[in-house]
C-alpha positions in Angstrom: 156.9 59.8 93.6 160.1 59.6 91.6 161.4 63.1 92.4 161.0 65.7 95.1 160.7 68.4 92.3 157.4 68.6 90.4 157.6 71.0 87.4 154.2 70.6 85.9 150.8 69.1 86.5 148.0 68.7 83.9 144.6 67.1 83.9 143.8 65.9 80.4 140.2 65.6 79.1 140.1 61.8 79.8 140.4 62.6 83.5 144.0 61.5 84.1 146.3 63.8 86.1 149.8 63.9 84.6 152.8 65.0 86.7 156.1 66.1 85.3 159.1 65.7 87.6 162.9 65.9 87.3 163.0 62.1 87.3 160.1 61.1 84.9 156.5 61.5 84.0 153.7 60.3 86.2 150.0 59.5 85.5 147.5 59.5 88.4 144.1 57.8 88.0 142.7 59.1 91.3 144.1 56.2 93.3 147.7 55.3 92.2 150.5 56.7 90.1 152.0 55.0 87.1 155.5 56.3 86.1 157.1 56.6 82.7 160.9 57.0 82.2 163.2 56.5 79.2 164.2 53.2 80.8 160.6 51.7 80.6 159.2 53.9 77.8 161.6 54.1 74.8 159.4 56.7 73.1 160.1 59.2 76.0 163.6 60.6 75.4 163.9 62.9 78.4 163.7 62.3 82.1 163.5 65.9 83.4 159.9 67.0 82.4 159.6 70.8 82.2 156.1 71.4 80.9 152.8 69.7 79.8 150.3 70.8 77.3 147.1 69.2 75.8 146.5 70.1 72.2 143.0 70.5 70.7 143.1 67.0 69.2 143.8 65.5 72.7 147.5 64.9 72.2 149.6 65.4 75.3 152.8 67.3 74.6 155.7 66.9 77.1 158.6 69.3 77.1 161.8 68.0 78.6 165.3 69.2 79.4 167.7 67.2 77.2 165.2 65.0 75.5 163.3 67.4 73.3 159.6 67.2 73.1 157.4 64.1 73.3 153.8 63.5 72.1 151.5 61.0 73.8 148.5 59.9 71.7 146.7 56.6 71.3 148.7 55.1 74.1 152.0 55.7 72.4 154.9 58.1 73.0 156.9 59.7 70.1 159.7 62.2 70.6 161.4 64.9 68.5 164.8 66.3 69.2 167.4 68.5 67.4 168.0 65.4 65.2 164.6 65.9 63.7 164.8 69.7 63.4 163.8 71.0 66.8 165.7 74.1 67.7 167.0 72.9 71.1 166.5 69.8 73.3 165.3 71.8 76.3 161.6 72.8 76.0 160.0 74.9 78.7 156.7 76.0 77.2 154.2 74.9 74.5 151.3 76.7 72.8 149.0 75.9 69.8 148.0 78.3 67.1 144.6 78.3 65.2 146.1 76.3 62.3 147.1 73.5 64.7 150.8 74.4 64.6 152.6 73.6 67.9 155.0 76.2 69.3 157.8 75.3 71.6 159.9 77.7 73.8 163.4 76.5 74.0 166.2 76.8 76.5 168.5 78.5 74.0 166.1 81.4 73.4 164.7 80.0 70.1 161.1 79.1 69.3 160.2 76.2 67.1 156.9 75.6 65.2 155.8 72.1 64.2 153.3 71.8 61.4 152.6 69.0 59.0 155.6 67.1 60.4 158.2 69.8 59.8 159.9 72.3 62.1 160.4 76.0 61.5 162.8 77.7 64.0 162.9 81.3 65.0 165.6 83.0 67.0 168.1 85.8 67.0 167.7 86.4 63.3 164.0 87.1 63.9 164.7 89.4 66.9 164.5 87.1 69.9 167.1 87.6 72.6 169.4 84.8 73.6 167.8 83.8 76.8 165.6 80.8 77.8 161.9 81.1 76.7 159.7 80.3 79.7 156.3 81.7 78.6 154.2 81.1 75.4 150.5 81.7 74.7 148.1 82.1 71.8 145.5 84.7 72.4 141.8 84.7 71.4 142.6 86.2 68.0 145.2 83.6 67.2 148.3 85.6 67.8 151.3 83.8 69.2 153.0 85.6 72.1 156.4 84.9 73.6 157.7 86.0 77.0 161.4 87.0 76.7 164.0 88.8 78.9 163.5 91.9 76.8 159.7 92.2 76.9 156.6 90.6 75.4 157.0 89.6 71.8 154.2 88.9 69.2 154.8 86.8 66.1 153.9 88.8 62.9 154.5 86.1 60.4 158.0 87.3 59.5 159.4 88.4 62.8 158.6 89.6 66.3 157.1 92.9 67.5 158.2 93.7 71.0 156.1 95.5 73.7 158.0 96.8 76.7 156.9 98.4 79.9 158.4 101.8 80.8 159.1 103.4 84.2 161.7 103.4 86.9 162.9 100.0 88.2 160.5 98.2 85.9 161.5 94.7 84.7 160.7 93.5 81.1 161.7 90.0 81.8 158.4 88.3 81.1 158.3 84.9 82.9 154.8 83.6 82.4 152.2 84.4 79.7 148.5 83.3 79.8 145.5 84.0 77.5 143.4 86.7 79.2 139.6 86.8 79.7 138.9 88.5 76.3 140.4 87.7 72.8 142.5 90.9 72.9 144.1 90.4 76.4 146.9 88.6 77.9 148.1 88.2 81.5 151.8 88.5 82.0 154.0 87.8 85.1 157.4 89.7 85.3 160.6 88.9 87.2 160.1 92.0 89.5 156.9 90.4 90.9 154.4 92.5 88.8 151.5 90.8 87.1 149.7 92.8 84.4 146.9 92.6 81.9 148.1 93.5 78.5 145.7 94.7 75.8 146.6 96.3 72.4 149.9 97.7 73.6 148.7 98.9 77.0 149.8 97.4 80.4 147.4 97.5 83.4 148.3 96.1 86.8 146.1 93.2 87.8 146.4 94.2 91.5 147.7 97.1 93.5 151.2 96.2 94.4 151.0 98.4 97.6 148.0 96.3 98.9 149.7 93.0 99.2 153.0 91.4 100.0 154.2 91.3 96.4 156.0 88.2 95.3 156.8 86.5 92.1 153.5 85.5 90.6 153.4 81.9 89.5 149.7 81.4 88.8 146.6 83.5 87.8 143.1 82.2 87.3 139.8 84.0 86.7 136.9 82.1 88.2 133.5 81.9 86.6 132.2 84.4 89.3 134.9 86.9 88.0 137.1 86.6 91.0 140.8 86.7 90.2 143.0 84.2 92.1 146.7 85.1 92.4 149.4 82.6 93.6 152.8 84.1 94.3 156.0 82.7 95.7 156.8 84.4 99.0 153.3 86.0 99.2 150.8 83.2 99.2 147.4 82.7 97.7 145.0 85.7 97.2 141.6 86.4 95.8 140.8 89.7 94.1 137.0 90.5 94.3 135.5 93.9 93.4 138.8 95.6 93.9 139.5 94.0 97.3 142.4 91.6 97.8 141.9 88.8 100.3 144.5 86.2 101.6 143.3 82.6 101.4 144.2 80.5 104.4 143.1 77.1 105.8 144.7 76.1 109.1 146.5 72.8 108.8 145.8 72.5 105.1 147.0 75.7 103.4 149.3 78.0 105.4 152.4 78.4 103.2 153.5 81.7 101.5 155.2 79.8 98.7 152.7 79.2 95.9 154.3 77.7 92.7 151.3 77.5 90.4 147.5 77.6 90.0 144.8 76.3 87.7 141.4 74.6 87.6 140.4 71.1 86.6 137.4 69.8 84.7 135.4 69.1 87.8 135.5 72.7 89.0 138.3 72.5 91.6 141.3 74.8 91.9 144.7 73.1 92.1 147.4 74.9 94.1 151.1 73.9 93.9 153.3 74.8 96.8 157.0 74.4 97.6 156.5 73.2 101.2 153.0 71.8 101.6 152.6 69.6 98.5 149.7 69.9 96.0 146.3 71.1 97.0 142.9 70.5 95.4 140.4 73.0 96.6 136.6 72.8 96.2 133.9 74.9 97.9 133.7 72.3 100.7 137.1 70.6 100.9 140.8 70.9 100.5 142.5 67.7 99.6 146.2 67.5 100.2 148.7 65.5 98.1 152.0 65.3 99.9 154.6 62.8 101.1 152.0 60.8 102.8 149.6 60.5 99.9 151.9 59.7 96.9 154.3 62.7 96.6 157.9 61.9 97.6 158.0 65.2 99.6 156.0 68.4 99.9 157.7 70.4 97.1 155.6 71.1 94.0 156.8 73.7 91.5 154.0 74.2 89.0 150.4 73.4 88.1 148.9 73.6 84.6 145.3 72.4 84.6 142.4 72.6 82.1 138.7 73.4 83.0 136.9 75.8 85.2 135.6 75.9 88.8 135.0 77.8 92.0 136.9 77.7 95.2 136.3 78.3 98.9 138.0 78.4 102.3 139.0 80.8 105.0 139.9 84.3 103.7 142.0 86.8 105.6 141.4 90.4 104.4 144.6 92.4 103.8 144.5 96.2 103.9 
């Protein structure tokens, strides 16, 4: 592994597992890693990979810190930076709208949209605060949503409409945004540790904060059996089933409280990124560990972003 810090992991539809690190981009074929850096891949302009996203046409989009955004398609890399009209060269999030436009969340607080080879940039003049954009999502109705430090923002075609939570000691710094289980819903993770389901202006907690050791939620996933899996930094991995929250543990394989990301692959396995125990692939019968001894440089993994669906299993410890 080129770096001890992994920012993103994505399995594309061709079966390859892509890994974004601070020192380059890796591709895992199930046995070995192949590494891409600006030194050996001129089409890749940035070394520090921040996010990965697969578009509907199969193109892999790679957001970097300092090198703009790169597309991988047909075996070739092509990059766009501010020189080509991108708002900023640090890209932390990517989403795709129904027309095939690609949206990029930038480190300067702007959002760029790429369509038909041209960029349109939206920022303070359109109502966005000057703070890094970390969350982007397109919901089932085709609306583009942006997580900002001043609430959840929806693109109207001319500007952004903001939706903010109210209440004492409530944060509106939206760090992660995911499409929800229905076309009208989103899941949103906030800086104060809350995770909510948002639907048509209403916020509903995804879990009772008093029932678990609340931490910063890094990953949410609804399994086909309707169980909700929650991965949180400083709180661990949980499963919410029929209103009951259970802690997921596996002695010797998954014991850490520091979960950095969750998602599922095309084969039906759940991927769990941790900051101290590497990367886990969980199936109903096994937990496979990727760490310093199996290809990772150390056991720190910061995020997972997978496609597909699946079920998971293991030892569950019920929490009151």
